[in-house]
N, C-alpha and C positions, 0 to 999 in steps of 0.2 A: 843428459835428456830423460825425461821423465819413466819409470817404469811403466806407467798408464799412459801412454800416449792420445790416448781420446778419451773423451766422456760425452756421456748423452745430456745435448739441446735440445729441451721443449721449447718452442718459436713460441708457441701461442704465452706460457709462463711466463718468457722473458718477455715479448709484446706488453703485457698487459701490465705487469709492473714497472714498464720503463717510459710508459706513453708519456709524461712530465720533464722527460731529459731531452735536451737538445740533440744533435746527432755528433758534435763534437764529447761532450757526457755521455752518451753511448757506447759511443767507442773506447772513452776509458774502461768504463764497466765492463764491458767484454773482455778488453786486453787486463785487467786486475785479475778476474776471475780465471781467468785461462794463464795467469801469469799461477797464480792461489793452486791451482790443479796440481801445475807441472812441481810447485814445490812441496806437495806433500799434504797441501790441506789449508795452511799459512803464510801469511808473511808480516815480515816486520814493519811497525807500527814509524816506519822514516819518511818523513814528508818529503826530502829530498828523493829517496829511490822509488817510492810510489808515484811522483810524476815525472819520472823518467819511463817508468812502465806503465805507465797510463799516455803517455805520449804529448802532456800535460808542460807548458814552460813555465816555471819557477815561481814566475809572479803570477801565473792563473791559479797554481795549485790552492790556496787555502779557502778561495771560489767555487772550484770546481771539486773538491773536497766538500762543501758543506753540500754539495747537492749529491753527494756518492752515498757519502759515512752509512746513513741510514740503514743500505742495503749488507753492511756489513759491523760485525759484533769485534771489541775487543776483548782481549784474554790473555792478561800478565805484559801487555808491550806489544801484544802481534794482532793482527787481524785473522779474523773466519769468517766465513760464508752460510749459512744453513742447506744451502742447496748441492753446496760446492762438498762439505762433509757427509751430506746423506748420499751420496752419488760416487761417495769416496768408501763408505761403508758398503753400500751394496758391490762394488765390484771387488771388495775386500771378500766378501761371503760366495761371491760365487767363484772366485779362484779357490779358494779353502773347499768349496765343492766339488769343484774340477780334478785339482790334487787327491782327492779323497777317491772320487772314481775314478782316476788313471790311476792309483795305487792299487783299488778293488781286481781293476782289468789287470792290469800286469801282474798279480799275483795268480788269477785265474787262467790267465795264460803259460806261466812257470809253472803249475799246476797241467795242463793240457798236454807240456812237454814233456812233462816229467814221463807224465803216465804212457805218451804214447814210444818210448823209449824203448820200453822193451822189447815192445812188436815189431817197430824198425830196426833192433839188433838182432830177430830172428831173421832178417829177409838177406838171404846166400848176397857177399858179395861178389863171386866170381861166378860169372857168366858160363854157361857152355859153348866150349872152343866150334866157331861155324855160326853162331848166331849175331844179328847185326840188329846192335842196341839200337838204333835208328830205324831199324825197319821192324815190326812187333811181328809179322807176318812171316817171317823166317821161322818162329818158333812153331806157328800152328803149321808152314809147309811142313816143317822136320817133323812133326807127329804124324802127320796127314802121310806122309812117306812112308811111316812106320807099319800104314796096312798096304800097302801097294807097292808093287815092283819089284820085294824079295818072294823069294822061297818058302811059302807058308810049310811048316812041319814039316822041317829038314833033319830037326835033331840036335843034340846037344857040338857045342864048339868041340873041335878034336886035338885041337892045340892043348899049348900050356893055360892052366886053372890063373896063372899069375897075369897075364897076358889079358884075361877076358872079366876077370876081379878091375884091372887097371881100365877098362874101356867098359865095363856096367856102372864104374863107380863116378865114369866121365859124364854116362849118356840116360844113364838107368838099366835096369834090367830088361824092359819091353824092347826099348830100342835095341839093346845088344843081341838079343833074342832073334830078333828081326833081320839083323845085316849080318851079325858078324857069325853066329851057329851054322848058316849055312855054308859056309866057308869052308875050304880045306887047312892044310896048313903043312907047310915044309919044312923040315928040320937044317937042312944045310945049303945054303943060308937063308936063315928065318926069315920065314915071309907066310903073312898071309894069302890064299889063293881062295880069292872073287871067282864066283862062277861066273857072272853077267857084268856087262860094264858097268851098267847102274849099280850094282851094288859095289863094285870098286869107287867107283864116283862119291860116294853115300860113305862109305870107309875111308876116303880121300881128306875129305869135306871136313865130317867134326872127329875124326880122330887120330887123321895120319901124323901129326903131331908126336901124337902117344907114342904111337906106333916105331916113328923112326927116333924118337929120346931111346927106347929099349932094342933099336937096331933091328927093328923088324921091317924089311920091305909089301909094298901092297900088288901083287901081281894078276894078271887077270888069267883065268884058266877056266873056260867055258864059249861054247861056240858064239860072239858075239851075233847072231840071227833069232838068238832064245829073249835077247832082251823082250820086254811091253813096249808097245808100239807108244809111242810119245802123247 
């Protein structure tokens, strides 16, 4: 199959140039230029082969070629056709231009990807525990929680510094000051003592796994009636 399976056919030109041809001669002419296009723009000047391409009985080929030969040019034992050659040249130029454009576009895309790579590398791959990646509002809700429901101004965390550092490393200083610092500490067995049920729930949701890894429990030490209304 030809690498260029189609070509432009200007019917007004075709009809205007072939008004003197019979229906059989017209059919042979179209078949010949189509075969020439598929063959790369040339056909061997072999009467038997040309007759088969033109769907012409061998005994009638000499007469038919006498009517069609003027449309073609003989070069080195092969037939060429001016319009076929011009269309193939135009397609070659278009393909070359498309290839050059595609190469430029590919290089531009590659440069854009390389330029964006350092910025993408700075995006943390580890999300905070308790955040739902399918629900971006979970982060917004957590930040909003930092400003409500906790005991403001309750002072610094009374427990081990390494526990606070771990919580702050996971959730940030502001969150830790809001939710962990108001809590108490019980050393034996190790436990964070939450003053309110809401505080305990927040700690369990966001850093419960972190505390459990360190053998620290979460307990409630405070009157449930102090929990703010929902």
